[in-house]
PDB file of N, CA, C and O in Angstrom, chain B, residues numbered from 101:
ATOM      1  N   MET B 101      41.209 177.031  54.545  1.00  0.00           N
ATOM      2  CA  MET B 101      40.471 178.004  53.648  1.00  0.00           C
ATOM      3  C   MET B 101      40.938 179.440  53.903  1.00  0.00           C
ATOM      4  O   MET B 101      41.073 179.911  55.032  1.00  0.00           O
ATOM      5  N   SER B 102      41.168 180.079  52.794  1.00  0.00           N
ATOM      6  CA  SER B 102      41.701 181.450  53.096  1.00  0.00           C
ATOM      7  C   SER B 102      40.431 182.336  52.603  1.00  0.00           C
ATOM      8  O   SER B 102      39.755 181.985  51.636  1.00  0.00           O
ATOM      9  N   LYS B 103      40.193 183.390  53.271  1.00  0.00           N
ATOM     10  CA  LYS B 103      39.104 184.080  52.999  1.00  0.00           C
ATOM     11  C   LYS B 103      39.484 185.523  52.219  1.00  0.00           C
ATOM     12  O   LYS B 103      40.187 186.282  52.886  1.00  0.00           O
ATOM     13  N   THR B 104      39.179 185.882  51.169  1.00  0.00           N
ATOM     14  CA  THR B 104      39.590 186.956  50.415  1.00  0.00           C
ATOM     15  C   THR B 104      38.598 188.362  50.636  1.00  0.00           C
ATOM     16  O   THR B 104      37.377 188.216  50.680  1.00  0.00           O
ATOM     17  N   ALA B 105      39.052 189.355  50.735  1.00  0.00           N
ATOM     18  CA  ALA B 105      38.232 190.707  50.879  1.00  0.00           C
ATOM     19  C   ALA B 105      37.552 190.667  49.557  1.00  0.00           C
ATOM     20  O   ALA B 105      37.943 190.085  48.544  1.00  0.00           O
ATOM     21  N   PRO B 106      36.445 191.392  49.725  1.00  0.00           N
ATOM     22  CA  PRO B 106      35.782 191.739  48.397  1.00  0.00           C
ATOM     23  C   PRO B 106      36.513 192.896  47.515  1.00  0.00           C
ATOM     24  O   PRO B 106      37.112 193.871  47.969  1.00  0.00           O
ATOM     25  N   LYS B 107      36.330 192.571  46.207  1.00  0.00           N
ATOM     26  CA  LYS B 107      36.880 193.591  45.617  1.00  0.00           C
ATOM     27  C   LYS B 107      36.028 194.698  45.169  1.00  0.00           C
ATOM     28  O   LYS B 107      34.903 194.482  44.720  1.00  0.00           O
ATOM     29  N   LEU B 108      36.494 195.806  45.269  1.00  0.00           N
ATOM     30  CA  LEU B 108      35.769 197.058  44.885  1.00  0.00           C
ATOM     31  C   LEU B 108      36.163 197.645  43.694  1.00  0.00           C
ATOM     32  O   LEU B 108      37.380 197.750  43.540  1.00  0.00           O
ATOM     33  N   LYS B 109      35.340 198.112  42.690  1.00  0.00           N
ATOM     34  CA  LYS B 109      35.875 198.886  41.483  1.00  0.00           C
ATOM     35  C   LYS B 109      36.481 200.077  41.837  1.00  0.00           C
ATOM     36  O   LYS B 109      36.018 200.765  42.747  1.00  0.00           O
ATOM     37  N   PHE B 110      37.503 200.406  41.193  1.00  0.00           N
ATOM     38  CA  PHE B 110      38.430 201.525  41.577  1.00  0.00           C
ATOM     39  C   PHE B 110      37.590 202.772  41.564  1.00  0.00           C
ATOM     40  O   PHE B 110      37.858 203.628  42.408  1.00  0.00           O
ATOM     41  N   THR B 111      36.486 203.013  40.612  1.00  0.00           N
ATOM     42  CA  THR B 111      35.820 204.266  40.658  1.00  0.00           C
ATOM     43  C   THR B 111      34.903 204.175  41.839  1.00  0.00           C
ATOM     44  O   THR B 111      34.571 205.254  42.331  1.00  0.00           O
ATOM     45  N   GLY B 112      34.522 203.285  42.278  1.00  0.00           N
ATOM     46  CA  GLY B 112      33.758 203.018  43.778  1.00  0.00           C
ATOM     47  C   GLY B 112      34.518 203.448  44.842  1.00  0.00           C
ATOM     48  O   GLY B 112      34.020 204.157  45.716  1.00  0.00           O
ATOM     49  N   LYS B 113      35.894 203.029  44.869  1.00  0.00           N
ATOM     50  CA  LYS B 113      36.643 203.138  46.124  1.00  0.00           C
ATOM     51  C   LYS B 113      36.973 204.803  46.071  1.00  0.00           C
ATOM     52  O   LYS B 113      37.082 205.525  47.062  1.00  0.00           O
ATOM     53  N   VAL B 114      37.080 205.142  44.922  1.00  0.00           N
ATOM     54  CA  VAL B 114      37.600 206.703  44.684  1.00  0.00           C
ATOM     55  C   VAL B 114      36.499 207.682  45.344  1.00  0.00           C
ATOM     56  O   VAL B 114      36.697 208.634  46.099  1.00  0.00           O
ATOM     57  N   LYS B 115      35.474 207.255  44.923  1.00  0.00           N
ATOM     58  CA  LYS B 115      34.059 208.157  45.321  1.00  0.00           C
ATOM     59  C   LYS B 115      34.079 207.876  46.781  1.00  0.00           C
ATOM     60  O   LYS B 115      33.995 208.842  47.540  1.00  0.00           O
ATOM     61  N   GLU B 116      34.193 206.517  47.338  1.00  0.00           N
ATOM     62  CA  GLU B 116      34.054 206.687  48.738  1.00  0.00           C
ATOM     63  C   GLU B 116      35.298 207.233  49.474  1.00  0.00           C
ATOM     64  O   GLU B 116      35.043 207.664  50.598  1.00  0.00           O
ATOM     65  N   LEU B 117      36.432 207.299  49.131  1.00  0.00           N
ATOM     66  CA  LEU B 117      37.435 207.856  49.681  1.00  0.00           C
ATOM     67  C   LEU B 117      37.166 209.652  49.587  1.00  0.00           C
ATOM     68  O   LEU B 117      37.264 210.304  50.627  1.00  0.00           O
ATOM     69  N   MET B 118      36.879 210.242  48.462  1.00  0.00           N
ATOM     70  CA  MET B 118      36.673 211.575  48.210  1.00  0.00           C
ATOM     71  C   MET B 118      35.234 212.067  48.973  1.00  0.00           C
ATOM     72  O   MET B 118      35.008 213.256  49.198  1.00  0.00           O
ATOM     73  N   CYS B 119      34.369 211.057  49.309  1.00  0.00           N
ATOM     74  CA  CYS B 119      33.116 211.440  49.946  1.00  0.00           C
ATOM     75  C   CYS B 119      32.328 212.047  48.934  1.00  0.00           C
ATOM     76  O   CYS B 119      31.718 213.111  49.040  1.00  0.00           O
ATOM     77  N   LEU B 120      32.388 211.193  47.806  1.00  0.00           N
ATOM     78  CA  LEU B 120      31.184 211.986  46.598  1.00  0.00           C
ATOM     79  C   LEU B 120      29.997 211.289  46.497  1.00  0.00           C
ATOM     80  O   LEU B 120      29.116 211.639  45.713  1.00  0.00           O
ATOM     81  N   ASP B 121      29.877 210.113  47.391  1.00  0.00           N
ATOM     82  CA  ASP B 121      28.636 209.478  47.457  1.00  0.00           C
ATOM     83  C   ASP B 121      27.459 210.421  47.886  1.00  0.00           C
ATOM     84  O   ASP B 121      27.778 211.392  48.572  1.00  0.00           O
ATOM     85  N   SER B 122      26.326 210.277  47.613  1.00  0.00           N
ATOM     86  CA  SER B 122      25.087 210.905  47.983  1.00  0.00           C
ATOM     87  C   SER B 122      24.480 210.320  49.098  1.00  0.00           C
ATOM     88  O   SER B 122      24.399 209.099  49.231  1.00  0.00           O
ATOM     89  N   HIS B 123      24.025 211.173  49.951  1.00  0.00           N
ATOM     90  CA  HIS B 123      23.419 210.521  51.296  1.00  0.00           C
ATOM     91  C   HIS B 123      21.911 211.339  51.432  1.00  0.00           C
ATOM     92  O   HIS B 123      21.864 212.558  51.264  1.00  0.00           O
ATOM     93  N   ILE B 124      20.812 210.616  51.720  1.00  0.00           N
ATOM     94  CA  ILE B 124      19.728 211.086  51.877  1.00  0.00           C
ATOM     95  C   ILE B 124      19.272 210.920  53.299  1.00  0.00           C
ATOM     96  O   ILE B 124      18.991 209.773  53.648  1.00  0.00           O
ATOM     97  N   THR B 125      19.145 212.004  54.268  1.00  0.00           N
ATOM     98  CA  THR B 125      18.564 211.954  55.495  1.00  0.00           C
ATOM     99  C   THR B 125      17.029 212.215  55.536  1.00  0.00           C
ATOM    100  O   THR B 125      16.656 213.256  54.996  1.00  0.00           O
ATOM    101  N   ILE B 126      16.067 211.394  56.115  1.00  0.00           N
ATOM    102  CA  ILE B 126      14.756 211.793  56.222  1.00  0.00           C
ATOM    103  C   ILE B 126      14.657 212.083  57.654  1.00  0.00           C
ATOM    104  O   ILE B 126      15.352 211.615  58.556  1.00  0.00           O
ATOM    105  N   LEU B 127      13.529 213.067  57.749  1.00  0.00           N
ATOM    106  CA  LEU B 127      13.431 213.539  59.473  1.00  0.00           C
ATOM    107  C   LEU B 127      11.809 213.530  59.294  1.00  0.00           C
ATOM    108  O   LEU B 127      11.178 214.371  58.654  1.00  0.00           O
ATOM    109  N   ASP B 128      11.276 212.438  59.970  1.00  0.00           N
ATOM    110  CA  ASP B 128       9.709 212.245  59.936  1.00  0.00           C
ATOM    111  C   ASP B 128       9.327 212.435  58.387  1.00  0.00           C
ATOM    112  O   ASP B 128      10.127 212.049  57.535  1.00  0.00           O
ATOM    113  N   ASN B 129       8.188 212.989  58.043  1.00  0.00           N
ATOM    114  CA  ASN B 129       7.804 213.164  56.802  1.00  0.00           C
ATOM    115  C   ASN B 129       7.655 214.693  56.480  1.00  0.00           C
ATOM    116  O   ASN B 129       6.865 215.142  55.650  1.00  0.00           O
ATOM    117  N   LYS B 130       8.528 215.442  57.256  1.00  0.00           N
ATOM    118  CA  LYS B 130       8.531 216.806  57.031  1.00  0.00           C
ATOM    119  C   LYS B 130       9.665 217.301  56.262  1.00  0.00           C
ATOM    120  O   LYS B 130       9.517 218.162  55.395  1.00  0.00           O
ATOM    121  N   VAL B 131      10.934 216.721  56.588  1.00  0.00           N
ATOM    122  CA  VAL B 131      12.324 217.234  55.960  1.00  0.00           C
ATOM    123  C   VAL B 131      13.008 215.979  55.431  1.00  0.00           C
ATOM    124  O   VAL B 131      12.965 214.868  55.961  1.00  0.00           O
ATOM    125  N   ALA B 132      13.693 216.340  54.222  1.00  0.00           N
ATOM    126  CA  ALA B 132      14.596 215.419  53.375  1.00  0.00           C
ATOM    127  C   ALA B 132      15.900 216.182  53.040  1.00  0.00           C
ATOM    128  O   ALA B 132      15.988 217.055  52.176  1.00  0.00           O
ATOM    129  N   LEU B 133      16.855 215.761  53.796  1.00  0.00           N
ATOM    130  CA  LEU B 133      18.341 216.518  53.222  1.00  0.00           C
ATOM    131  C   LEU B 133      19.002 215.647  52.302  1.00  0.00           C
ATOM    132  O   LEU B 133      19.165 214.465  52.603  1.00  0.00           O
ATOM    133  N   ILE B 134      19.420 216.134  51.152  1.00  0.00           N
ATOM    134  CA  ILE B 134      20.191 215.289  50.172  1.00  0.00           C
ATOM    135  C   ILE B 134      21.496 215.815  50.249  1.00  0.00           C
ATOM    136  O   ILE B 134      21.468 217.041  50.140  1.00  0.00           O
ATOM    137  N   GLU B 135      22.603 215.365  50.392  1.00  0.00           N
ATOM    138  CA  GLU B 135      23.821 215.641  50.473  1.00  0.00           C
ATOM    139  C   GLU B 135      24.286 215.239  49.155  1.00  0.00           C
ATOM    140  O   GLU B 135      23.697 214.375  48.506  1.00  0.00           O
ATOM    141  N   ASN B 136      25.478 215.929  48.682  1.00  0.00           N
ATOM    142  CA  ASN B 136      26.154 215.775  47.542  1.00  0.00           C
ATOM    143  C   ASN B 136      25.177 216.071  46.136  1.00  0.00           C
ATOM    144  O   ASN B 136      25.307 215.325  45.166  1.00  0.00           O
ATOM    145  N   CYS B 137      24.386 216.995  46.113  1.00  0.00           N
ATOM    146  CA  CYS B 137      23.336 217.111  45.135  1.00  0.00           C
ATOM    147  C   CYS B 137      24.222 218.002  43.955  1.00  0.00           C
ATOM    148  O   CYS B 137      24.998 218.927  44.195  1.00  0.00           O
ATOM    149  N   LYS B 138      23.892 217.479  42.704  1.00  0.00           N
ATOM    150  CA  LYS B 138      24.691 218.019  41.651  1.00  0.00           C
ATOM    151  C   LYS B 138      23.799 219.152  40.958  1.00  0.00           C
ATOM    152  O   LYS B 138      24.372 220.150  40.523  1.00  0.00           O
ATOM    153  N   GLN B 139      22.464 219.029  40.848  1.00  0.00           N
ATOM    154  CA  GLN B 139      21.714 219.773  40.243  1.00  0.00           C
ATOM    155  C   GLN B 139      20.088 219.746  40.692  1.00  0.00           C
ATOM    156  O   GLN B 139      19.560 218.640  40.799  1.00  0.00           O
ATOM    157  N   ILE B 140      19.394 220.805  40.921  1.00  0.00           N
ATOM    158  CA  ILE B 140      17.960 221.075  41.060  1.00  0.00           C
ATOM    159  C   ILE B 140      17.281 221.083  39.710  1.00  0.00           C
ATOM    160  O   ILE B 140      17.420 222.047  38.957  1.00  0.00           O
ATOM    161  N   ILE B 141      16.680 220.222  39.445  1.00  0.00           N
ATOM    162  CA  ILE B 141      15.897 219.944  38.022  1.00  0.00           C
ATOM    163  C   ILE B 141      14.627 220.786  38.109  1.00  0.00           C
ATOM    164  O   ILE B 141      14.282 221.552  37.209  1.00  0.00           O
ATOM    165  N   GLU B 142      13.863 220.576  39.389  1.00  0.00           N
ATOM    166  CA  GLU B 142      12.587 221.611  39.621  1.00  0.00           C
ATOM    167  C   GLU B 142      12.178 221.497  40.628  1.00  0.00           C
ATOM    168  O   GLU B 142      12.563 220.520  41.270  1.00  0.00           O
ATOM    169  N   CYS B 143      11.291 222.355  41.191  1.00  0.00           N
ATOM    170  CA  CYS B 143      10.700 222.057  42.562  1.00  0.00           C
ATOM    171  C   CYS B 143       9.374 223.173  42.460  1.00  0.00           C
ATOM    172  O   CYS B 143       9.385 224.356  42.122  1.00  0.00           O
ATOM    173  N   ASN B 144       8.462 222.462  42.811  1.00  0.00           N
ATOM    174  CA  ASN B 144       7.053 223.301  43.119  1.00  0.00           C
ATOM    175  C   ASN B 144       6.295 222.577  44.158  1.00  0.00           C
ATOM    176  O   ASN B 144       6.802 221.686  44.841  1.00  0.00           O
ATOM    177  N   ASP B 145       5.028 222.988  44.270  1.00  0.00           N
ATOM    178  CA  ASP B 145       4.329 222.645  45.509  1.00  0.00           C
ATOM    179  C   ASP B 145       4.180 221.197  45.765  1.00  0.00           C
ATOM    180  O   ASP B 145       3.967 220.872  46.933  1.00  0.00           O
ATOM    181  N   VAL B 146       4.259 220.257  44.848  1.00  0.00           N
ATOM    182  CA  VAL B 146       4.050 218.934  45.013  1.00  0.00           C
ATOM    183  C   VAL B 146       5.226 218.006  44.577  1.00  0.00           C
ATOM    184  O   VAL B 146       5.298 216.846  44.981  1.00  0.00           O
ATOM    185  N   LEU B 147       6.173 218.579  43.709  1.00  0.00           N
ATOM    186  CA  LEU B 147       7.141 217.706  43.458  1.00  0.00           C
ATOM    187  C   LEU B 147       8.632 218.641  43.550  1.00  0.00           C
ATOM    188  O   LEU B 147       8.841 219.784  43.146  1.00  0.00           O
ATOM    189  N   ALA B 148       9.441 217.791  44.158  1.00  0.00           N
ATOM    190  CA  ALA B 148      10.813 218.472  44.047  1.00  0.00           C
ATOM    191  C   ALA B 148      11.635 217.110  43.323  1.00  0.00           C
ATOM    192  O   ALA B 148      11.483 215.916  43.579  1.00  0.00           O
ATOM    193  N   ARG B 149      12.413 217.667  42.483  1.00  0.00           N
ATOM    194  CA  ARG B 149      13.446 216.815  41.572  1.00  0.00           C
ATOM    195  C   ARG B 149      14.878 217.268  41.487  1.00  0.00           C
ATOM    196  O   ARG B 149      15.165 218.366  41.011  1.00  0.00           O
ATOM    197  N   VAL B 150      15.782 216.422  41.950  1.00  0.00           N
ATOM    198  CA  VAL B 150      17.177 216.702  41.669  1.00  0.00           C
ATOM    199  C   VAL B 150      18.070 215.545  41.420  1.00  0.00           C
ATOM    200  O   VAL B 150      17.873 214.373  41.740  1.00  0.00           O
ATOM    201  N   ASN B 151      19.150 216.093  40.757  1.00  0.00           N
ATOM    202  CA  ASN B 151      19.984 214.921  40.347  1.00  0.00           C
ATOM    203  C   ASN B 151      21.255 215.048  41.387  1.00  0.00           C
ATOM    204  O   ASN B 151      21.708 216.103  41.830  1.00  0.00           O
ATOM    205  N   THR B 152      21.767 213.572  41.697  1.00  0.00           N
ATOM    206  CA  THR B 152      22.922 213.529  42.514  1.00  0.00           C
ATOM    207  C   THR B 152      23.779 212.760  41.295  1.00  0.00           C
ATOM    208  O   THR B 152      23.294 212.583  40.177  1.00  0.00           O
ATOM    209  N   SER B 153      25.057 212.351  41.659  1.00  0.00           N
ATOM    210  CA  SER B 153      26.001 211.853  40.567  1.00  0.00           C
ATOM    211  C   SER B 153      25.311 210.716  39.950  1.00  0.00           C
ATOM    212  O   SER B 153      25.329 210.594  38.725  1.00  0.00           O
ATOM    213  N   ASP B 154      24.763 209.953  40.632  1.00  0.00           N
ATOM    214  CA  ASP B 154      24.469 208.794  39.971  1.00  0.00           C
ATOM    215  C   ASP B 154      22.577 208.553  39.946  1.00  0.00           C
ATOM    216  O   ASP B 154      22.071 207.656  39.271  1.00  0.00           O
ATOM    217  N   PHE B 155      21.890 209.353  40.651  1.00  0.00           N
ATOM    218  CA  PHE B 155      20.407 209.006  40.559  1.00  0.00           C
ATOM    219  C   PHE B 155      19.515 210.422  40.494  1.00  0.00           C
ATOM    220  O   PHE B 155      20.029 211.514  40.738  1.00  0.00           O
ATOM    221  N   THR B 156      18.567 210.309  40.249  1.00  0.00           N
ATOM    222  CA  THR B 156      17.615 211.349  40.082  1.00  0.00           C
ATOM    223  C   THR B 156      16.672 211.111  41.303  1.00  0.00           C
ATOM    224  O   THR B 156      15.968 210.119  41.495  1.00  0.00           O
ATOM    225  N   VAL B 157      16.798 212.225  42.096  1.00  0.00           N
ATOM    226  CA  VAL B 157      15.693 211.896  43.371  1.00  0.00           C
ATOM    227  C   VAL B 157      14.341 212.542  42.994  1.00  0.00           C
ATOM    228  O   VAL B 157      14.321 213.649  42.456  1.00  0.00           O
ATOM    229  N   GLU B 158      13.301 211.913  43.250  1.00  0.00           N
ATOM    230  CA  GLU B 158      12.016 212.549  43.134  1.00  0.00           C
ATOM    231  C   GLU B 158      11.233 212.516  44.612  1.00  0.00           C
ATOM    232  O   GLU B 158      11.015 211.459  45.205  1.00  0.00           O
ATOM    233  N   ILE B 159      10.886 213.689  45.062  1.00  0.00           N
ATOM    234  CA  ILE B 159      10.190 213.784  46.275  1.00  0.00           C
ATOM    235  C   ILE B 159       8.673 214.336  45.896  1.00  0.00           C
ATOM    236  O   ILE B 159       8.468 215.369  45.259  1.00  0.00           O
ATOM    237  N   TRP B 160       7.664 213.463  46.403  1.00  0.00           N
ATOM    238  CA  TRP B 160       6.375 214.131  46.151  1.00  0.00           C
ATOM    239  C   TRP B 160       5.825 214.252  47.491  1.00  0.00           C
ATOM    240  O   TRP B 160       6.149 213.588  48.476  1.00  0.00           O
ATOM    241  N   GLY B 161       4.914 215.219  47.412  1.00  0.00           N
ATOM    242  CA  GLY B 161       4.165 215.639  48.758  1.00  0.00           C
ATOM    243  C   GLY B 161       3.333 216.942  48.538  1.00  0.00           C
ATOM    244  O   GLY B 161       2.787 217.200  47.465  1.00  0.00           O
ATOM    245  N   ASN B 162       3.286 217.655  49.526  1.00  0.00           N
ATOM    246  CA  ASN B 162       2.415 218.961  49.626  1.00  0.00           C
ATOM    247  C   ASN B 162       2.983 219.837  50.226  1.00  0.00           C
ATOM    248  O   ASN B 162       3.645 219.568  51.228  1.00  0.00           O
ATOM    249  N   ASN B 163       2.842 221.288  49.687  1.00  0.00           N
ATOM    250  CA  ASN B 163       3.598 222.519  50.297  1.00  0.00           C
ATOM    251  C   ASN B 163       5.201 222.314  50.393  1.00  0.00           C
ATOM    252  O   ASN B 163       5.947 222.742  51.274  1.00  0.00           O
ATOM    253  N   LEU B 164       5.535 221.537  49.239  1.00  0.00           N
ATOM    254  CA  LEU B 164       7.297 221.309  49.229  1.00  0.00           C
ATOM    255  C   LEU B 164       7.796 222.609  48.849  1.00  0.00           C
ATOM    256  O   LEU B 164       7.205 223.431  48.148  1.00  0.00           O
ATOM    257  N   PHE B 165       8.996 222.726  49.402  1.00  0.00           N
ATOM    258  CA  PHE B 165       9.842 223.994  49.176  1.00  0.00           C
ATOM    259  C   PHE B 165      11.429 223.613  49.437  1.00  0.00           C
ATOM    260  O   PHE B 165      11.711 222.592  50.065  1.00  0.00           O
ATOM    261  N   LEU B 166      12.329 224.395  48.975  1.00  0.00           N
ATOM    262  CA  LEU B 166      13.945 224.338  48.902  1.00  0.00           C
ATOM    263  C   LEU B 166      13.941 225.205  50.330  1.00  0.00           C
ATOM    264  O   LEU B 166      13.410 226.314  50.402  1.00  0.00           O
ATOM    265  N   ASN B 167      14.612 224.544  51.472  1.00  0.00           N
ATOM    266  CA  ASN B 167      14.811 225.467  52.654  1.00  0.00           C
ATOM    267  C   ASN B 167      16.176 226.142  52.261  1.00  0.00           C
ATOM    268  O   ASN B 167      16.350 227.357  52.359  1.00  0.00           O
ATOM    269  N   SER B 168      17.013 225.369  51.864  1.00  0.00           N
ATOM    270  CA  SER B 168      18.422 225.742  51.674  1.00  0.00           C
ATOM    271  C   SER B 168      19.230 224.917  50.387  1.00  0.00           C
ATOM    272  O   SER B 168      18.894 223.775  50.076  1.00  0.00           O
ATOM    273  N   PHE B 169      20.185 225.552  49.782  1.00  0.00           N
ATOM    274  CA  PHE B 169      21.070 225.023  48.855  1.00  0.00           C
ATOM    275  C   PHE B 169      22.241 225.470  49.061  1.00  0.00           C
ATOM    276  O   PHE B 169      22.545 226.544  48.541  1.00  0.00           O
ATOM    277  N   SER B 170      23.196 224.758  49.875  1.00  0.00           N
ATOM    278  CA  SER B 170      24.524 225.310  49.947  1.00  0.00           C
ATOM    279  C   SER B 170      25.466 224.030  50.229  1.00  0.00           C
ATOM    280  O   SER B 170      25.125 222.954  50.721  1.00  0.00           O
ATOM    281  N   ASN B 171      26.576 224.381  49.846  1.00  0.00           N
ATOM    282  CA  ASN B 171      27.837 223.121  49.852  1.00  0.00           C
ATOM    283  C   ASN B 171      27.369 221.866  49.187  1.00  0.00           C
ATOM    284  O   ASN B 171      27.700 220.783  49.670  1.00  0.00           O
ATOM    285  N   ASN B 172      26.468 221.942  47.890  1.00  0.00           N
ATOM    286  CA  ASN B 172      25.989 220.847  47.249  1.00  0.00           C
ATOM    287  C   ASN B 172      24.818 220.170  48.133  1.00  0.00           C
ATOM    288  O   ASN B 172      24.422 219.062  47.771  1.00  0.00           O
ATOM    289  N   ASN B 173      24.258 220.754  49.238  1.00  0.00           N
ATOM    290  CA  ASN B 173      23.146 220.054  49.983  1.00  0.00           C
ATOM    291  C   ASN B 173      21.713 220.880  49.548  1.00  0.00           C
ATOM    292  O   ASN B 173      21.589 222.017  49.093  1.00  0.00           O
ATOM    293  N   VAL B 174      20.818 219.987  49.829  1.00  0.00           N
ATOM    294  CA  VAL B 174      19.627 220.592  49.535  1.00  0.00           C
ATOM    295  C   VAL B 174      18.543 220.085  50.510  1.00  0.00           C
ATOM    296  O   VAL B 174      18.381 218.866  50.568  1.00  0.00           O
ATOM    297  N   GLU B 175      17.791 220.882  51.275  1.00  0.00           N
ATOM    298  CA  GLU B 175      16.773 220.527  52.297  1.00  0.00           C
ATOM    299  C   GLU B 175      15.707 220.899  51.563  1.00  0.00           C
ATOM    300  O   GLU B 175      15.549 221.973  50.983  1.00  0.00           O
ATOM    301  N   VAL B 176      14.864 219.825  51.616  1.00  0.00           N
ATOM    302  CA  VAL B 176      13.285 219.742  50.928  1.00  0.00           C
ATOM    303  C   VAL B 176      12.431 219.707  52.313  1.00  0.00           C
ATOM    304  O   VAL B 176      12.515 218.849  53.191  1.00  0.00           O
ATOM    305  N   ARG B 177      11.660 220.754  52.294  1.00  0.00           N
ATOM    306  CA  ARG B 177      10.688 220.870  53.636  1.00  0.00           C
ATOM    307  C   ARG B 177       9.228 220.859  53.016  1.00  0.00           C
ATOM    308  O   ARG B 177       8.943 221.328  51.914  1.00  0.00           O
ATOM    309  N   GLY B 178       8.400 220.283  53.848  1.00  0.00           N
ATOM    310  CA  GLY B 178       6.880 220.158  53.344  1.00  0.00           C
ATOM    311  C   GLY B 178       6.484 218.787  54.013  1.00  0.00           C
ATOM    312  O   GLY B 178       7.160 218.159  54.828  1.00  0.00           O
ATOM    313  N   VAL B 179       5.092 218.410  53.437  1.00  0.00           N
ATOM    314  CA  VAL B 179       4.649 217.069  53.962  1.00  0.00           C
ATOM    315  C   VAL B 179       5.011 216.194  52.926  1.00  0.00           C
ATOM    316  O   VAL B 179       4.479 216.402  51.836  1.00  0.00           O
ATOM    317  N   ILE B 180       5.934 215.102  53.044  1.00  0.00           N
ATOM    318  CA  ILE B 180       6.630 214.429  51.982  1.00  0.00           C
ATOM    319  C   ILE B 180       5.718 212.982  52.268  1.00  0.00           C
ATOM    320  O   ILE B 180       5.597 212.370  53.329  1.00  0.00           O
ATOM    321  N   ASP B 181       5.123 212.676  50.910  1.00  0.00           N
ATOM    322  CA  ASP B 181       4.446 211.439  50.746  1.00  0.00           C
ATOM    323  C   ASP B 181       5.296 210.123  50.206  1.00  0.00           C
ATOM    324  O   ASP B 181       5.120 208.986  50.644  1.00  0.00           O
ATOM    325  N   THR B 182       6.289 210.496  49.135  1.00  0.00           N
ATOM    326  CA  THR B 182       6.969 209.442  48.791  1.00  0.00           C
ATOM    327  C   THR B 182       8.349 210.057  48.152  1.00  0.00           C
ATOM    328  O   THR B 182       8.424 211.192  47.680  1.00  0.00           O
ATOM    329  N   ILE B 183       9.232 209.286  48.205  1.00  0.00           N
ATOM    330  CA  ILE B 183      10.386 209.600  47.674  1.00  0.00           C
ATOM    331  C   ILE B 183      11.087 208.506  46.873  1.00  0.00           C
ATOM    332  O   ILE B 183      11.367 207.445  47.430  1.00  0.00           O
ATOM    333  N   SER B 184      11.389 208.722  45.561  1.00  0.00           N
ATOM    334  CA  SER B 184      11.790 207.653  44.753  1.00  0.00           C
ATOM    335  C   SER B 184      13.351 208.126  44.206  1.00  0.00           C
ATOM    336  O   SER B 184      13.749 209.287  44.116  1.00  0.00           O
ATOM    337  N   LEU B 185      14.115 206.872  43.869  1.00  0.00           N
ATOM    338  CA  LEU B 185      15.325 207.188  43.202  1.00  0.00           C
ATOM    339  C   LEU B 185      15.494 206.465  41.804  1.00  0.00           C
ATOM    340  O   LEU B 185      15.336 205.244  41.787  1.00  0.00           O
ATOM    341  N   THR B 186      15.739 206.990  40.876  1.00  0.00           N
ATOM    342  CA  THR B 186      15.959 206.552  39.331  1.00  0.00           C
ATOM    343  C   THR B 186      17.568 206.535  39.048  1.00  0.00           C
ATOM    344  O   THR B 186      18.281 207.523  39.224  1.00  0.00           O
ATOM    345  N   SER B 187      18.024 205.298  38.594  1.00  0.00           N
ATOM    346  CA  SER B 187      19.451 205.413  38.271  1.00  0.00           C
ATOM    347  C   SER B 187      19.651 206.280  37.053  1.00  0.00           C
ATOM    348  O   SER B 187      18.753 206.234  36.212  1.00  0.00           O
ATOM    349  N   ARG B 188      20.755 207.113  36.810  1.00  0.00           N
ATOM    350  CA  ARG B 188      21.052 207.816  35.916  1.00  0.00           C
ATOM    351  C   ARG B 188      21.987 207.100  34.985  1.00  0.00           C
ATOM    352  O   ARG B 188      22.774 206.334  35.542  1.00  0.00           O
ATOM    353  N   SER B 189      22.060 207.197  33.668  1.00  0.00           N
ATOM    354  CA  SER B 189      22.911 206.278  32.774  1.00  0.00           C
ATOM    355  C   SER B 189      24.183 207.347  32.774  1.00  0.00           C
ATOM    356  O   SER B 189      24.181 208.511  33.174  1.00  0.00           O
ATOM    357  N   LYS B 190      25.112 206.690  32.279  1.00  0.00           N
ATOM    358  CA  LYS B 190      26.449 207.278  32.258  1.00  0.00           C
ATOM    359  C   LYS B 190      26.366 208.457  31.311  1.00  0.00           C
ATOM    360  O   LYS B 190      27.124 209.378  31.614  1.00  0.00           O
ATOM    361  N   LYS B 191      25.673 208.626  30.313  1.00  0.00           N
ATOM    362  CA  LYS B 191      25.521 209.489  29.357  1.00  0.00           C
ATOM    363  C   LYS B 191      24.823 210.545  29.974  1.00  0.00           C
ATOM    364  O   LYS B 191      25.176 211.662  29.597  1.00  0.00           O
ATOM    365  N   GLU B 192      23.814 210.493  30.927  1.00  0.00           N
ATOM    366  CA  GLU B 192      23.271 211.637  31.719  1.00  0.00           C
ATOM    367  C   GLU B 192      24.067 212.037  32.885  1.00  0.00           C
ATOM    368  O   GLU B 192      23.799 213.046  33.537  1.00  0.00           O
ATOM    369  N   ARG B 193      24.809 211.440  33.085  1.00  0.00           N
ATOM    370  CA  ARG B 193      26.075 211.969  34.374  1.00  0.00           C
ATOM    371  C   ARG B 193      26.710 212.950  33.908  1.00  0.00           C
ATOM    372  O   ARG B 193      26.909 213.895  34.672  1.00  0.00           O
ATOM    373  N   ASN B 194      27.132 213.007  32.748  1.00  0.00           N
ATOM    374  CA  ASN B 194      28.175 213.788  32.168  1.00  0.00           C
ATOM    375  C   ASN B 194      27.655 215.119  31.636  1.00  0.00           C
ATOM    376  O   ASN B 194      28.428 215.915  31.102  1.00  0.00           O
TER     377      ASN B 194
END
């Protein structure tokens, strides 16, 4: 029996090699760092919504604010209750 390596789509491999995938780091319920953020949609006291290349990220909580936005990274601070991801269609990505 020969084992074959799993096949990756070309676009997936390119994103991986160019570090275009988004990463979310959660520190306790106080900080969420979103790397490779493409757009800030909205941010108010209870909701922060941002777009990455593939997802819309919603962060719900209290006293939320954006602490920094640099090099396509966003740091959301406050009391975080929930974080949800919604896949973006190809039409929305462009």
